[in-house]
N, C-alpha and C positions, 0 to 999 in steps of 0.2 A: 504494500500500500504506500509506504513512504517513498519507495523507489519510483512508483508511478507518478507521484506528486513532483518529485525532483525532476523526472524526465519531462513532465508537462511544463514545469517552470522553465527549464532550459530551452525547451522548444519555443515557448512564447518569447523568451528573451532573444533567441536567435532570429525569430521572425521579425520582431520589432527592430532589431539591429539592421536587418536587410532592408526593411521599409524605409528607415531613416538614413541609411548610408548614402543614398543618392543626393541628398539635399541637406547637408549638415548645417547647424547653427554654430556660429562662432561664440566666443566668450562674451561678447557684448549683447547677445540675444538676437542678433540679426544673422542671416545666412551669409556664409562666405561664398565668394564667386559670383555674386549677382552683377549683372551688367545693365546699363540703361537701355530701355526698349520703349519706343513710342511710335505713333503713327496716326493714320486716319482710317475711317470706315466710310465707304460710299455704297449706295444702293441706287440702281437706275441712274447713275451719274450724279446723284445728289449726296452731299455729306449727311451722315446720320447722327443726329443729336440724341443723347440719353440712351445709348445702346450699352448693354452689358457684355463684356468680353471676358472669356476664360481661355487661357492658354493651358492646355492639358498635355503634359509630356507624352510623347509616343513611346519613349523608353520606359518600360514598366518598372524599372528599378528607381525611377524618379517620381513615384506616385504622390509624394507630399510636396511637390515643387510646382503646384498650380499657381500661375500668375493671373491676376485679374485687373480689370480697369472698367471705367464708365466713360463714354465719350462726352465731351462738352458740347456746347451749342454749335461749335464749328466742326463737329465730327472727329475731333482730335482726342487721343488718349495717351496715357503714360502708364505702363504696366507696374504692378506692385506684387510682391510675394509676401512680405511681412508688414511693411510700412508703406504709406503713400509715396509713390515715385521711386522706390528702391530698385525696381527693375525685375529681371528674371535670370534664372540660371541658363547659360548657353546650352542650346540643344534644339531638337526638332519637336514641334508642338502641333497638336490638332487644335485649331481655333474654333471656339463656340461663340456665336454672336446672337444675342436675343434683344428684342425690344418689344415690350408690351405697351399697348395703348388702351386707355379707357375709352369705350365706345358707347354712344347713346343714340338710338334710332339710326344706326348705320353710319354715323359720323363721329370723329373724335370728340370727346367730351369738351375739350378746350375750345374747339370750333363751335360747338353747340352753344356754349356759354357766351362766346364772343358775338355770335349772331343775335342772341337774345338781348345782349347789352346794346348792340347797334340798333335794335328795334325799339329801344327805349325802356327795356326792362332792367332796372338797376339791380334789383334783388332777383336773380334767376332761380326759379323753382323747377325742380325736375324729380322724377321718381328714381331714387337711388337703387331700387331693386331692378331697374331696367339697364343699369350700367354694367357692361361686361368687359372683361379684359381680353384683348385679341392680340395675337402676334402680328407685328407690323412687318417683320422680315420673313422670308421663306423659311419654313419649318426645318428644312435640311441643314441650315446653319446652326440650329439650336440643339442638334443631336450630338452629345459628347462622344458617342462611339462611331458615328458615320458622317460627321461634318466633312465636306470635301476640302476644307481649308487646312492646308499644311504650311506651317511657317517655321523657318529656321532662324534662331537668334544666334549670331556668331559670337565668338569669345570677346570681340571688341564692342559688342552691343549693336543696336540699330535704332536710330531715331527717325527713320523714314519708312516704317512698315506701312504698306498699303493693302488694306483688306477691301477687296472689291467684291460686292455681292451682286448676284444676278438671279433672275427667276429660274 
């Protein structure tokens, strides 16, 4: 019985070591080896504001090295792994890009509210139960296992990543 617990404990310790080996944290609490990585997202030739980006390592040994970002109003993003703007570990990534939009009666909620205000309704009333979240971007880019977007971040970093989305 004690031997089984010892074996189980060692197995768990080895598994955790393997998981965290690909993306270690240094003594300061931040990961070592991060490089600056930034760029833009476009869809149908237009910059995409307020999109969420996840860079998921293709190398399975780097499972805890996911870098994320949110695009600004100009479609620009800067990746982070632990802290805003700290970058990503060099390597090959599958990019996941999503953007949800609140919709009401078939149009974005923000447009609905703006139209109502332009019509003279200062306090816009609407049925919140009719508001639904819809994906603004094609679903294929939101699938972490099958997104067609593969991006390599070189050891020197890359501040000009262009993520171009198409239907």
